[in-house]
Backbone bond lengths (Angstrom), bond angles and torsions (degrees), N, CA, C in turn:
res aa  C-N    CA-C-N  psi(-1)  N-CA   C-N-CA  omega(-1)  CA-C   N-CA-C  phi
1 X - - - 1.459 - - 1.523 109.21 -
2 X 1.328 115.34 138.42 1.465 121.98 -177.68 1.520 109.02 -124.83
3 X 1.330 116.79 136.18 1.463 122.27 174.40 1.522 108.33 -108.99
4 X 1.332 116.16 117.78 1.462 122.13 -179.51 1.526 108.30 -108.89
5 X 1.322 116.26 124.57 1.459 122.36 -175.42 1.524 109.46 -115.81
6 X 1.328 116.31 124.79 1.460 120.99 172.07 1.518 108.76 -100.39
7 X 1.334 117.07 131.92 1.460 119.90 -178.06 1.525 111.67 -98.50
8 X 1.323 115.08 146.50 1.459 121.61 178.44 1.509 109.61 176.81
9 X 1.315 116.44 -172.94 1.463 122.88 175.11 1.523 108.98 -115.47
10 X 1.342 118.05 141.40 1.465 120.31 -178.14 1.521 112.24 -77.02
11 X 1.326 115.63 153.46 1.458 120.56 173.98 1.516 113.30 106.67
12 X 1.336 115.56 152.10 1.466 122.18 -175.71 1.517 112.79 -62.92
13 X 1.335 117.89 -31.02 1.467 120.77 -177.80 1.521 112.15 -63.58
14 X 1.336 116.95 -25.82 1.467 121.03 -176.30 1.529 112.96 -103.77
15 X 1.316 117.57 -6.49 1.467 122.01 -166.11 1.526 114.37 -53.36
16 X 1.343 117.69 -37.36 1.466 120.32 -176.19 1.518 113.28 -106.86
17 X 1.335 116.73 13.90 1.473 121.10 176.65 1.518 111.58 -66.62
18 X 1.328 115.93 154.11 1.463 119.82 172.87 1.536 110.87 -59.06
19 X 1.336 116.65 -36.15 1.456 121.24 -179.67 1.524 112.04 -62.39
20 X 1.324 117.73 -18.09 1.469 121.19 -174.88 1.512 113.87 -99.22
21 X 1.314 117.97 13.40 1.462 118.60 -177.06 1.531 111.76 -66.13
22 X 1.345 117.33 -24.15 1.470 120.02 174.32 1.514 111.46 -65.01
23 X 1.353 117.02 -41.98 1.469 120.69 174.60 1.525 110.34 -60.10
24 X 1.347 116.01 -45.76 1.469 120.78 -177.83 1.530 110.53 -58.86
25 X 1.326 116.03 -42.81 1.471 120.41 -176.82 1.530 111.44 -66.40
26 X 1.333 117.48 -45.91 1.474 117.74 -177.95 1.527 111.31 -72.43
27 X 1.331 117.52 -29.83 1.470 119.22 173.58 1.525 110.41 -57.47
28 X 1.336 115.62 -43.72 1.463 119.46 -178.23 1.529 111.43 -72.41
29 X 1.326 117.84 -35.34 1.469 121.13 175.56 1.529 110.07 -59.81
30 X 1.324 116.20 -47.45 1.471 121.07 -179.97 1.527 110.71 -61.83
31 X 1.326 116.54 -43.40 1.470 120.77 -179.18 1.521 110.79 -67.13
32 X 1.327 116.71 -47.42 1.464 121.98 -172.84 1.529 112.35 -66.59
33 X 1.336 116.08 -33.45 1.469 119.22 -173.51 1.528 113.09 -106.72
34 X 1.341 116.08 12.70 1.460 119.92 171.97 1.519 114.87 65.92
35 X 1.332 117.16 35.51 1.458 120.40 177.41 1.531 109.85 -73.28
36 X 1.330 116.34 170.10 1.461 121.35 179.43 1.529 110.73 -65.06
37 X 1.340 117.99 153.53 1.470 120.05 175.85 1.532 110.28 -59.77
38 X 1.327 115.98 147.40 1.458 119.65 176.66 1.529 110.28 -62.83
39 X 1.334 115.17 142.91 1.464 120.99 173.58 1.529 108.33 -139.65
40 X 1.317 116.88 156.71 1.459 121.24 -178.31 1.527 110.61 -70.41
41 X 1.324 116.35 123.90 1.464 121.49 179.75 1.527 108.55 -168.69
42 X 1.305 117.50 147.64 1.459 123.16 176.43 1.539 112.65 57.11
43 X 1.323 117.19 40.10 1.472 121.54 -177.77 1.531 110.66 55.05
44 X 1.312 114.59 38.96 1.452 119.45 -179.29 1.518 110.62 -165.78
45 X 1.326 115.62 -167.66 1.458 123.41 173.19 1.525 107.33 -107.26
46 X 1.326 116.54 130.07 1.452 121.88 -168.11 1.523 111.11 -126.74
47 X 1.339 116.35 137.94 1.457 122.89 177.30 1.528 108.17 -139.87
48 X 1.314 116.54 162.55 1.460 119.11 176.56 1.527 110.32 -150.08
49 X 1.310 114.48 156.78 1.452 120.05 179.70 1.519 110.03 -170.13
50 X 1.335 115.36 -165.55 1.465 119.92 179.41 1.521 110.30 -132.06
51 X 1.314 114.45 142.28 1.463 121.87 169.33 1.520 105.49 -118.56
52 X 1.327 116.76 106.50 1.460 119.53 -170.64 1.524 108.46 63.40
53 X 1.322 116.36 -126.92 1.466 120.85 179.12 1.526 112.53 -93.55
54 X 1.331 116.90 -1.87 1.464 121.41 -174.48 1.522 111.83 -89.49
55 X 1.344 116.36 125.43 1.463 120.31 174.06 1.524 108.84 -76.82
56 X 1.325 116.44 132.47 1.458 121.56 -178.36 1.516 109.42 -125.71
57 X 1.328 116.41 125.36 1.458 123.84 175.40 1.523 108.34 -101.00
58 X 1.323 117.19 138.67 1.467 121.25 -179.79 1.524 108.58 -123.91
59 X 1.331 115.97 132.16 1.464 121.32 -175.95 1.524 110.83 -132.42
60 X 1.336 115.52 133.53 1.465 122.01 169.76 1.531 107.46 -117.71
61 X 1.334 118.72 100.84 1.463 119.89 179.45 1.535 111.02 -59.58
62 X 1.332 116.80 135.35 1.467 120.61 177.30 1.533 110.80 -111.01
63 X 1.323 114.62 27.04 1.468 122.37 -179.77 1.525 111.86 -86.52
64 X 1.317 117.63 -0.83 1.466 125.50 -164.08 1.528 107.87 75.76
65 X 1.322 114.10 152.24 1.465 122.52 -169.77 1.528 113.02 -50.51
66 X 1.334 117.10 -46.69 1.462 120.67 -171.61 1.527 114.19 -66.87
67 X 1.334 118.07 -14.05 1.471 121.74 179.96 1.526 111.82 -117.68
68 X 1.316 117.58 21.12 1.471 121.58 -176.55 1.523 113.12 -56.33
69 X 1.316 116.72 -32.09 1.460 120.57 -176.17 1.515 113.93 -61.27
70 X 1.332 117.85 -30.16 1.476 120.47 179.88 1.523 110.25 -63.50
71 X 1.320 115.94 -43.67 1.458 121.37 -179.91 1.526 111.20 -67.31
72 X 1.323 116.03 -44.23 1.468 120.33 -179.57 1.526 110.53 -62.74
73 X 1.330 116.74 -43.80 1.462 120.07 -179.79 1.527 111.45 -62.84
74 X 1.342 116.95 -38.21 1.468 120.43 -179.80 1.526 111.00 -63.05
75 X 1.336 117.19 -45.98 1.473 120.50 179.32 1.522 111.38 -67.37
76 X 1.332 115.58 -42.11 1.463 121.15 -179.46 1.527 110.84 -60.89
77 X 1.331 116.96 -43.59 1.466 121.21 -177.94 1.522 111.22 -68.70
78 X 1.336 116.98 -41.02 1.460 120.65 -178.11 1.519 111.11 -63.31
79 X 1.334 116.61 -44.36 1.472 120.61 -176.30 1.532 113.27 -93.82
80 X 1.357 115.36 -1.07 1.474 120.31 -179.80 1.532 111.50 55.63
81 X 1.327 114.99 46.78 1.465 121.62 178.09 1.532 108.84 -88.37
82 X 1.317 117.15 132.40 1.464 121.07 177.34 1.528 109.58 -72.83
83 X 1.338 118.07 148.49 1.471 120.05 177.87 1.527 112.94 -53.72
84 X 1.332 116.27 -34.09 1.472 120.38 -179.34 1.527 112.32 -66.88
85 X 1.344 116.66 -16.46 1.465 121.38 -179.88 1.535 111.67 -103.40
86 X 1.328 115.80 21.54 1.460 122.19 176.31 1.529 108.67 -113.79
87 X 1.325 116.18 132.55 1.469 121.57 175.55 1.520 108.26 -123.03
88 X 1.321 116.32 125.08 1.462 122.53 179.84 1.528 108.73 -105.89
89 X 1.322 116.74 127.28 1.465 122.23 178.88 1.527 107.57 -104.97
90 X 1.337 116.34 123.57 1.471 119.39 -171.77 1.531 112.10 -149.50
91 X 1.320 114.83 165.02 1.464 121.56 175.85 1.527 109.56 -74.42
92 X 1.335 115.36 147.42 1.469 120.61 -178.36 1.532 109.72 -136.19
93 X 1.333 116.47 109.65 1.473 119.90 -178.53 1.524 112.33 -74.93
94 X 1.328 117.42 -19.47 1.462 119.80 -179.05 1.522 112.85 -84.18
95 X 1.319 116.66 5.47 1.472 121.62 172.75 1.520 108.44 -118.57
96 X 1.313 116.45 141.43 1.473 120.92 177.04 1.525 109.73 -61.94
97 X 1.309 116.19 152.31 1.453 120.85 178.71 1.520 111.57 -53.81
98 X 1.338 116.97 128.13 1.457 121.17 179.29 1.516 114.60 93.74
99 X 1.331 118.28 -5.89 1.468 121.05 176.09 1.526 109.43 -89.33
100 X 1.323 116.57 141.59 1.464 121.73 -178.67 1.526 109.37 -130.23
101 X 1.320 116.08 131.93 1.464 121.32 177.07 1.530 109.98 -134.51
102 X 1.324 115.78 143.78 1.457 121.77 174.21 1.522 107.89 -106.45
103 X 1.326 115.73 134.27 1.460 121.13 -178.67 1.515 108.22 -133.90
104 X 1.309 116.68 140.10 1.466 121.71 178.06 1.526 108.24 -116.41
105 X 1.329 116.80 116.42 1.455 120.94 -179.46 1.528 112.06 74.55
106 X 1.327 115.72 -179.20 1.459 120.76 177.22 1.521 113.09 101.53
107 X 1.330 115.65 -171.21 1.456 121.99 -173.98 1.508 113.97 -78.46
108 X 1.360 114.65 175.07 1.465 119.64 -178.70 1.524 112.83 -99.59
109 X 1.346 117.61 -5.43 1.472 122.91 175.56 1.529 112.94 52.57
110 X 1.334 116.75 30.12 1.454 120.21 176.11 1.508 115.65 82.03
111 X 1.336 117.55 1.40 1.469 120.15 179.51 1.530 107.99 -74.13
112 X 1.326 117.39 123.05 1.466 120.46 -172.53 1.528 113.55 -65.07
113 X 1.332 117.24 -34.79 1.458 119.49 176.68 1.519 111.37 -65.28
114 X 1.335 116.49 -45.48 1.467 120.33 178.78 1.522 110.73 -67.32
115 X 1.323 117.46 -36.58 1.464 121.05 178.41 1.533 110.29 -57.54
116 X 1.345 115.50 -43.48 1.463 120.37 179.00 1.530 111.24 -66.15
117 X 1.322 117.05 -41.61 1.465 120.61 179.27 1.530 110.15 -65.06
118 X 1.331 117.36 -42.31 1.471 121.00 175.74 1.525 110.58 -54.23
119 X 1.336 115.81 -45.30 1.462 120.80 -175.82 1.531 112.26 -64.45
120 X 1.339 116.68 -28.87 1.464 120.51 -176.01 1.526 114.31 -96.10
121 X 1.335 117.79 -33.06 1.481 118.20 -174.47 1.525 113.65 -130.05
122 X 1.334 118.43 0.88 1.458 120.12 -177.17 1.525 111.71 90.00
123 X 1.337 116.75 -167.60 1.467 120.35 -171.13 1.522 114.63 -116.18
124 X 1.335 117.67 12.63 1.471 119.87 -172.95 1.522 113.79 -81.77
125 X 1.328 118.01 -7.01 1.464 121.24 -176.72 1.539 111.32 -73.70
126 X 1.336 114.65 160.79 1.457 120.07 176.90 1.515 110.50 -90.73
127 X 1.325 115.66 163.24 1.459 118.99 176.04 1.521 111.43 -146.79
128 X 1.315 115.24 146.23 1.459 122.09 173.93 1.520 106.05 -107.60
129 X 1.313 116.07 114.54 1.466 122.71 -174.73 1.525 108.92 -95.61
130 X 1.314 116.60 114.63 1.461 121.85 -178.67 1.524 108.76 -102.36
131 X 1.320 115.95 112.83 1.459 120.62 -174.88 1.520 113.28 -66.27
132 X 1.334 115.63 129.64 1.477 121.29 176.27 1.527 111.14 -121.95
133 X 1.347 117.10 4.37 1.456 120.55 177.79 1.521 113.00 81.39
134 X 1.325 114.88 159.99 1.475 122.59 -178.80 1.523 108.62 -112.14
135 X 1.332 118.16 140.54 1.464 119.65 -179.29 1.529 113.82 -72.39
136 X 1.347 117.01 -8.68 1.458 120.23 178.23 1.514 114.28 93.69
137 X 1.304 117.32 -9.58 1.457 122.60 -178.58 1.531 107.31 -140.99
138 X 1.330 116.34 123.98 1.470 120.64 -177.25 1.527 111.63 -56.51
139 X 1.322 116.65 -34.73 1.465 120.89 -178.01 1.525 112.42 -67.34
140 X 1.335 116.78 -18.18 1.464 120.70 -177.12 1.531 113.33 -98.39
141 X 1.334 117.67 0.76 1.467 121.05 -173.66 1.527 112.20 -60.55
142 X 1.349 117.01 -47.88 1.472 119.71 -177.14 1.522 111.26 -59.33
143 X 1.320 116.96 -44.51 1.460 120.14 178.14 1.510 112.38 -65.78
144 X 1.339 116.22 -34.98 1.464 121.65 -178.69 1.528 110.97 -63.94
145 X 1.338 117.34 -49.67 1.471 119.45 -174.95 1.529 111.81 -74.63
146 X 1.330 117.71 -20.45 1.463 120.44 179.12 1.525 112.52 -96.30
147 X 1.331 115.96 14.54 1.465 121.05 173.21 1.522 109.36 -102.34
148 X 1.332 115.32 151.92 1.461 120.24 175.68 1.520 110.18 -68.46
149 X 1.316 116.24 154.20 1.456 120.39 170.70 1.525 108.47 -63.02
150 X 1.318 115.86 141.32 1.463 120.35 176.34 1.526 109.65 -71.40
151 X 1.332 116.17 156.91 1.469 120.10 179.28 1.525 111.27 -56.81
152 X 1.325 116.20 -36.99 1.462 120.26 -178.69 1.524 112.30 -67.62
153 X 1.326 117.46 -18.92 1.464 121.36 -179.91 1.526 113.45 -90.87
154 X 1.319 117.20 -15.11 1.459 119.73 -171.24 1.525 112.90 -61.26
155 X 1.325 118.19 -29.74 1.457 120.23 -178.12 1.526 110.62 -62.45
156 X 1.346 116.87 -53.20 1.468 118.15 -179.09 1.523 111.70 -70.83
157 X 1.340 117.35 -30.45 1.469 119.33 176.52 1.531 109.98 -62.06
158 X 1.334 116.63 -48.18 1.469 120.31 -179.63 1.524 111.58 -62.54
159 X 1.348 116.46 -40.23 1.467 119.30 -179.81 1.528 111.14 -68.01
160 X 1.326 116.92 -35.67 1.460 120.43 178.42 1.529 110.56 -66.91
161 X 1.324 117.23 -45.54 1.463 120.77 179.58 1.527 110.55 -63.82
162 X 1.335 116.84 -42.70 1.465 120.28 176.82 1.526 111.00 -61.08
163 X 1.339 115.74 -42.46 1.462 120.06 -179.34 1.517 112.39 -63.57
164 X 1.337 116.32 -41.51 1.466 120.28 178.15 1.527 110.12 -63.39
165 X 1.341 116.76 -45.32 1.465 120.04 -178.47 1.529 111.72 -67.66
166 X 1.326 117.58 -44.55 1.467 121.33 -179.00 1.529 111.67 -60.29
167 X 1.330 116.04 -40.32 1.464 120.44 -172.78 1.529 113.15 -101.02
168 X 1.313 115.92 11.99 1.458 121.87 -179.94 1.530 113.08 -54.54
169 X 1.345 119.89 -37.65 1.470 118.81 178.27 1.529 113.66 -56.83
170 X 1.329 118.29 -31.34 1.469 120.71 177.12 1.525 110.55 -64.79
171 X 1.323 116.23 -39.33 1.459 121.21 178.80 1.527 110.50 -66.28
172 X 1.315 116.24 -41.05 1.468 121.28 178.21 1.530 110.31 -60.39
173 X 1.339 116.26 -37.50 1.473 120.21 179.35 1.525 112.69 -77.95
174 X 1.323 117.89 -4.66 1.464 121.09 -179.63 1.510 113.67 83.01
175 X 1.333 117.51 13.67 1.466 121.72 -179.71 1.537 108.83 -90.65
176 X 1.336 115.55 70.03 1.466 120.72 -173.27 1.525 112.78 -61.75
177 X 1.324 116.69 -42.10 1.464 120.45 -177.47 1.521 112.05 -62.70
178 X 1.326 116.77 -47.40 1.457 121.19 179.56 1.525 110.46 -64.44
179 X 1.344 116.19 -39.41 1.462 121.25 177.18 1.525 110.56 -57.75
180 X 1.318 117.42 -49.17 1.469 120.47 -178.85 1.529 111.78 -62.75
181 X 1.335 115.68 -39.79 1.468 119.73 179.26 1.523 111.41 -63.06
182 X 1.323 116.39 -46.15 1.467 120.51 -177.58 1.529 111.66 -67.81
183 X 1.338 117.38 -37.60 1.468 119.40 177.57 1.527 109.76 -66.15
184 X 1.326 116.89 -41.67 1.471 120.74 177.95 1.529 110.86 -59.81
185 X 1.329 116.57 -38.49 1.467 120.33 178.23 1.532 111.25 -68.81
186 X 1.324 117.01 -31.28 1.466 120.13 176.58 1.522 111.12 -66.83
187 X 1.334 115.87 -36.80 1.463 120.81 -177.58 1.529 110.32 -78.39
188 X 1.331 116.01 -42.89 1.466 121.23 179.37 1.523 108.55 -128.62
189 X 1.334 117.13 84.19 1.471 119.40 -177.05 1.522 111.55 -57.73
190 X 1.350 117.46 138.90 1.466 119.83 177.78 1.526 110.99 -63.02
191 X 1.315 115.56 143.93 1.470 119.35 179.07 1.526 109.78 -68.33
192 X 1.320 116.08 136.87 1.479 117.39 178.74 1.523 110.80 -65.69
193 X 1.326 115.17 141.93 1.466 119.79 178.08 1.521 109.73 -73.09
194 X 1.338 117.26 141.25 1.464 118.60 177.41 1.519 110.55 -62.89
195 X 1.331 118.24 144.24 1.470 119.86 -178.18 1.518 111.39 -63.53
196 X 1.331 115.16 142.47 1.469 119.74 177.71 1.522 108.54 -78.51
197 X 1.337 117.96 140.08 1.469 119.11 177.21 1.517 110.12 -64.83
198 X 1.339 115.55 142.11 1.463 116.98 179.20 1.519 109.60 -74.70
199 X 1.326 115.72 170.34 1.470 121.26 -173.24 1.524 111.62 -59.71
200 X 1.350 117.26 -37.18 1.462 120.72 -179.08 1.512 111.80 -64.14
201 X 1.287 117.33 -44.05 1.460 121.13 179.60 1.516 110.79 -65.66
202 X 1.342 116.22 -40.34 1.456 119.94 179.83 1.510 110.64 -61.48
203 X 1.321 116.55 -39.74 1.460 120.82 -178.46 1.518 110.36 -66.95
204 X 1.342 118.03 -39.90 1.457 121.29 178.67 1.524 110.60 -61.91
205 X 1.331 115.91 -40.16 1.467 119.32 -179.68 1.524 111.02 -64.18
206 X 1.355 115.74 -36.94 1.452 119.27 179.63 1.529 111.13 -66.12
207 X 1.345 116.70 -35.50 1.473 120.37 -179.52 1.517 109.64 -71.28
């Protein structure tokens, strides 16, 4: 059993903020893979489904970002999920927009949602870091993550969310490297190779 947590803030005012890209990603995972409709549970919005034979629980804490750990701990305790079987999907200012990295364990790097989760369940959980870019000035970080994505950014944002949802089964199987590669290809598709000349054309060129 796997518990997947998308981080964000509840309410329409925050819906398109950079800080809410975790909510956006799990919404698309639930939609794409036919999980149950979200319902209020564990101080959050909760859904469940299956990927292959694996049961997957999806949680969007509605405690606001800074208290996300309370919601995660409640779901984890009820279902007796080990921290190692929890994956948190969140915004990452230390990655350029459109970059995706998977990390297992380690620090919270100052992210308030992760800080709260660390305080409640420790640091052994996995995380999917969705790059939203850095404003260039530490003093501007709070304003940056609480702003909506610009119209010019929506293309790569949509492709990143689609890539995460499409390739989610790889993450469920623990194939982090392949997952990151496939999501990167969704965001920046490889250029098609030029067609090779057929044997007849090659022979004409030689003549």
